[in-house]
N, C-alpha and C positions, 0 to 999 in steps of 0.2 A: 614461659621464660626460656631464654637461651641456655643450653647446657653449660655447666661451670666446670672449670678444671680445679686442681687441688689448691690453687692460689686464690680461688674465688673469682677468676676472670671469665668473661664470656668467651666461648670458643670463637674461632676466626670466621666461621661461616656466617654470612649475613642472611638472615631469614626475612626476606622482604615482606612476604605476606603476613608474617607475625608482627612486624613493625607497623605495617599498615593497619592491621586490626587493632593494635594497641593505640594507634594515633586516631582511630575512628574514621579513617579515610576509605575511599573506594578501593576494594580489593580485587577489582577485575579490570586490569589494563586492556584496552581495546576489546572489552566485552567478555573476557574469559580469564580464568585462572589456569595456569599450567599445572595439571595434576601429575604427580609421579606415576609412571606406569607400574603395573603389577610386576614384581621382580621374582624370578624363579632360579636365578643363577647362584653363584657362590656367595655365602653370607658376607665374606670380607668386602665384597664390592657393592653390597646393597646400598650403602650410604652414597656411593658415587652415582649410581643409576637413579636414585631418588632425589638427588640434588637438583633443584629447579630454580633456585634464586637467580642465578646468572641468566638463565633462559627467560625468566620473567622480565628482568631488566632489559634484555635485548628486544623482546617482543614489545615492550613499552616504549622502545626507542630511547631509553635512558641509561644504557650501559656505559659507564665512564672509564673503563679500565683498558689497559693494553693498547692504547692508541699508538699506532706505528709512526715513528718519526724517521724521515729519510734524509736528514741533514745533521750537521754537528749540533751539539747542545750549546745553544747560544741565546741571545736575547730574543731572536726570532728563529723559528724552526719551520720545517716543511712537513705538513701532514696531508696526505691525499692530494698532493700537488698544490696545496694552498699554504701561503705564508701566514703563520700565526705568532702572535706575541707571546713569548714564554714567561708566564708568571708562576710556574710550578716547579722550577728547578732549584736544587740545593747548591748550585755553583755560585756561591755568594760573591766570590771575587772575580767571577767571569773568566776563569783561567782555562776552561776545558778545551778551548780552541786556540790557545796561545802558541805562537810559532816556536818559541824557545822550549816549551814543554814537549811539543811534538818532536822537535829535533832531538831532545834528550832521550825520549823513548825510542826513537829510531836508532840512535847511536848505541843504546844499551842492547838492542837486539843484535846489532852487528858484533858487539863484543861478547855477549853471553848467550845469544840464541833467544828463542821464544819462550822457553820454560826451564824449570829446574829439575824436573823428572824425579822429584822426591821431596821429603819433608826437611824442614830446617834441622831436625834432630839428627838426621843421617847425612844424606848427600846434597841437601838443598840449600846450604848456607853459602851465599856469595859475598864477595867483598862489598858490593853495593848495598847489601842488606846491613852489614855492620856499619858502614858509613852513614846510612840513613838513620839507624837507631841512635847513633851518637848525635846527629843533627837534631832529632826529635827530642831527645833527653835534654839537650841544651835549650831548645825552644821553650819547653814547659818548665824548666828549672829543676829537673830531677837527675839523680845519679845515673840511671840506666833506663833503657826502653827496650821493648820487644815487639817485633812485627808479627802480625797475623794476616792471613790471606783475605779476610773480610772483617769489617767492623762487628758484624753479628757474632763472629767467632771469638772476638776478644771478650765480650761479655759472657758468652757461654763458657769459654775456657778459663777465665780468671776467677769468676765467682764459684764455679763448680770445683775448682782446685783448692781454693782458699777456705771455703766454708764447709767444714767437716762435721761429723756427728758431735753434738754438744755445743756447736757454734750457732749463731743466729745472724741472719742477714735481714736488714730493715730497708724497705724501699718505698719511695713515694708512689702513690697509686697512678700517677701519670707517667711514670718511667717507661722508657721504650720497651717494646716487646722482647728484644734481645736480653735485656736485664731480667725481665720476668722469667724468660725461659732459662736463663742461667741460674736464677734462684730456685726454680722448680727442679733443675737438674742436680743441685747440690744436695748433700746428705744432711745438712743442718736444717734448722727451723727457718721458715720464711714468714716474716711479719711485714705488714704494710700499714701505711698511715695516709690519711686523706691529703690530697694535693696541697702542698705548701703550708700545711697545718703544723706549726712547730710545737704547739701545746700537745697535740696528739702524738707527735714524735717523742716528746719527753715522757708522756704517759706510757708509751710502748717500751721505752728504754728502762723506765723505773721497774717494770714487771719482769725484766730479764735478770736471771741469776748474775750477780756482779762478777762472778768468776768465769762466766762464759765468754768465749771469743765473740766479738760483735763487729759487724761491718755495715755501715750505712752507705747505700748506693743511691745516687741521685743523678738526674740529668742536670747539666749546667744550664743549658737552654732547652726548654721543653718543646718538642717538635710539633705539637698540635696547638698548644696555647700560646706559644711564642714568648712566654715569660721566663725570667731568670730565677734560679733557685736562690733562696735566702741563705746563701752560703755562710755568712758570718754566724748566724744562729745555729746552723747545722754543725759547724766546727765547735762552737761553744758547748753545745750539748754533747758532742762526741768526746770532747776533752773531759767534761764533767762525769760522763758515764763510761769512760775508758773504751771507746769504740773507734775503729778505723773509719776513714772516709774515702770513698771512691766516687769520682765525678766522671760521668760520661759526657765528654765535651764534643760529641759529634757535630753539634750545631753551634759550638762556642769557639772552636779553633777557626781562626781567620776572621772572626767577627768581634770578639771581645779581647781585652788585655793588650799588653805591650807587644807589638809586632804580631798581633793575632794569636797570642799564646793561650787565650782561653779564659774561662770563668775564674779560676783560682788567681790568675794574674790580675784580672779585672778588679777583684776585691783585695788584692795584696795578701792573699792567704795561701800562697803556694806551699809554704813550710807546714801548714796545718792540714793540707790535703795529702793523704798518703798515696793515693793512686789516681793518675789522670789518664783517662782513655780518650782516644780520638780516632776519627775515621778519615779516609782519604777521598771518599766519593763525593765530598761536598766542596769545601773551600779549596782543597788540595788537588782537585782535578784528576783523580786516578781511582784506584780500587784497592781496598785493604784497610787495615787498622793497626793501632798500637796501644800498648799499655806502658806507662812510665811510673817509676817509683824508686825506692831504695834498691841498691844493688842486690842485697840479699833476697828481697822479695822477688825481683825479676829473675834471679838465678833459680829460685825455687820453682817459679812458673815454667821456666825452660825445661825442667825435669819432671813436672807433674801435670801440666796443662794438656789434657788429651786433645783438645781442639787444635793445639799447635803441633803436638808430636805426631798425630795421625792425619795431618792434612798436608797437601803439597804446598811448598813455600811460595811466597809472593813472586810473581813474574818479574824478570829484569826490567821490562818496559814500564810496568807500574811503579816499581821502586824509583826508577830514574825520573819519572814524571813527578813524583812527590818531591824528590830532591830539588828539582827545578822550580816547582811551585813554591816551596818554602823560601828559596832564594829570592824569587820575585816578590813574594809577600813582604819579606824584610826590606828589600831594596825600594819598594814602591808603596810606602805607607799611605799614599794618597788613594790607593784602591779602597782601603778600609774607610777612609774619610768619605769617599764618594758613596760607598755602600750605605753609610749612615745618612748622608744627604738624601739619597733616594728613598731610604726607609721613612724619614721624616716627611718628605714630600708626599709620599703615598699615604702614610698614616693620617696626616692632617687632612688630605683630600677626602679620604674615606669617612673620617669623623665629621667633616663639614657636610657630607652628603647624608649623614644620619645613620651610618652602619654601626653595628655593635661589634667592637673589636675585643671585648673582654679585657683582660689584663696584659695585652700584648706589649712587649718592651723591645723587641728585636726585629730583624728583617723578616721574621715569620709573622705574618699578619692574618689572623683568623677572622673571617666574617661569619658571625654566628647567625644561622638560619633557624636552628632548633626544630627542624622538621626534615625528614630524610627525602621526601618527594621534592620539597623545595630545593634542597641541595642538588639533587640529580638534575632537576630542571634548570637551575641556575648554571650549573656546569655546562649543560648542553647548549643553552642559549648563548653563553659567553663564547663557547667554541665557535658557534655559528657566526658570531660577531667578530671573530679573529683574536680571541684571548684565551690562552690555555691556563686553566687553574686546576687545583686538586680538590676533589670532594673528600670529605672526611666523615665517615659514618661509623656506627657501632660495629665492632667492638673497639675501634681505635679511640672513640670517645663514648661516654655513657649515652644511652637513649635520652633524647631531649637536649643534647648538646651538639647536634650535627652542625657542621660548618664547612665553609669554603676556605681553603688555605692558600694564601698568596705568599710568594717568596721573592724577595728583591735581590738583584745582582748589582755589583758595582758598575757593570757595563751598560745597564739600562740608561737611556737618555731621558731628559726632562720631557721631551715630546712623546716618548713611548709611555711614560707614566701618565701624562695628561690624556693620551688616547685611551689608556686602560680605565682611567677614572670616568671618562665620558661613557664608555661602554658599561662599566659597572653601575654607574648611576642610572642609565637608561633601563638596563635589565632589572636592577633592584627595584625601580619604581613599577616596572611591568609586573613583577612578582609580589608586590605589596610589602617588600622588606623595608622600604624607606618611604 
């Protein structure tokens, strides 16, 4: 079994030979296993010198990571001099190469320079940061918002600051790794419930001391399964058991809700969600993240969130890019409409071909292969056919739930989607998936 951390999650190293052995498949790619060499150096580095999983995949010709892109993140990208259809990007609204956003970033550099040379807490708060926080708070319907330099830092910094000794944080088992790490970092108790299982959530809540502080943290849109959290039921249970609710809307902002405001807006539950988290590296074409909520909670985080206080503040260019992206998102609602048109076209095409998409409801469309060699081979063959997709393997999903993840963009054309469906169908048949 893979080693487990204190939350019961598999560690992030993928042990390919272990997975192969458990799946009953051949464990000798190209005729041999890469055995770790005898190591006689410092004990702290032993794990690194004996790590052979990546070398195994490279030797097998199936290594799917760190593919170098030499063009802008768009519907088509250049890899090794070849044009490839991008179906693995989180740029849902297709704004990463928008001229107005690039102009805004360049203008911010002219005004503020390239960096802030310090944290928000001390010398790194700029006028553009304050303006963006006001814009984001208004977007998601909250009193205040706070910027972080990455989305991962938001979840680390918020959860670890709020959940103290005697408190409990409750999370869906499919929540993003940044939520899990934030929960592991906190001083309170970390409790998990099976994905989307509201009965199990209630059972967990019943067992917690009624006087304890409780925070339920869920993804709005789950990044692997592509489904939407049952937020009405989460909010009902939270109210019944006196728990706070935090929604990670990394994949919901720009996709769901009025003007792309996210999952709480989509369900009309903004007032019942205490904290809304979002990232800028997806629909909003930049880098960074934010948390929004009541003024008092945001003010507390400003003075207690270590991930904020001890990190350099968001660069001016990134902040300006987000401002411009929000403006475009609000001014051009047809982008979200087009995103959903593309999603439905691709989804119906995949279903008609016979692929298993699980419970997908969003522009994230998982194709379940349930075998990790099949996933790696599928990814490689699609790349050879001119389609870029993302392989999803344990520990990102449980063993037996391996999948290929497709992500749609508003700027994909019908002809690009049809091209992708043709290639997906041909390779799917070649591999016996359909």
